[in-house]
N, C-alpha and C positions, 0 to 999 in steps of 0.2 A: 718193724716198729709199730705199724698200725694194728698188728695182732694184739699188742699190749693194750692199745686204746679200746679195742673191741672187747677185751676182758672186762673193762669197766662199764660196758653197756652200750656202746655206740657201734653202729654198723653203717655200711654204704658211705664210708668216709671219702670225701673229695677235698683236695687241696685247692683253695681259691686264690691264695696269694702267699708269697714267700718274701720275708724281709730279713735282713741281717740285723742282729741285735748289737748294741754298743759293746757288749762283753764278749763278742765272738760267737754268740749263740745264733740260731736261726729260729725265727718266729713264723709259724704257719697259721694262716687263717683258713679254717676248715668248716665244712658242713657235713652233717650226717643225720642218722636216725637214732633216737635214743631208745631205751628199753621199753618205753611206753608207745613206741612206733610214731613219735612226734618228731618233726624236723627240728634240728637244732644247729646252732653255729657255735664255733669255739675258736680259741687260740691255743696252740700247742707250741711250747718252747722246746727245742731239741738242742742238745749240746754234744760236742764231739769229745769223747774221752779215749785217748789213744787212737785206735783204728775203728772204734765203734761209735755209732750215734745212739744217744740215750735220751729219753723224755725227761726234761727238767721240770716242767710245770704244764698243766693244762687247765682250762676253764671253759665251761659250756653254758649256753643260754638257749632255752627252748623257745622256738618261734610260736607265736599265738595265732 
């Protein structure tokens, strides 16, 4: 799953926190390094479809 996130420009991804969403999804608080080599934090929502986990939504903020 994190390979897909890396395709969008983030590497060295670490999960900081995991929460269950009201709709059955899982919300991950993550940190990583963006394509400009700056640290960033984000939230990634993952959903289970059948037997597979898929990324539903992700948002990132670059740390200054």
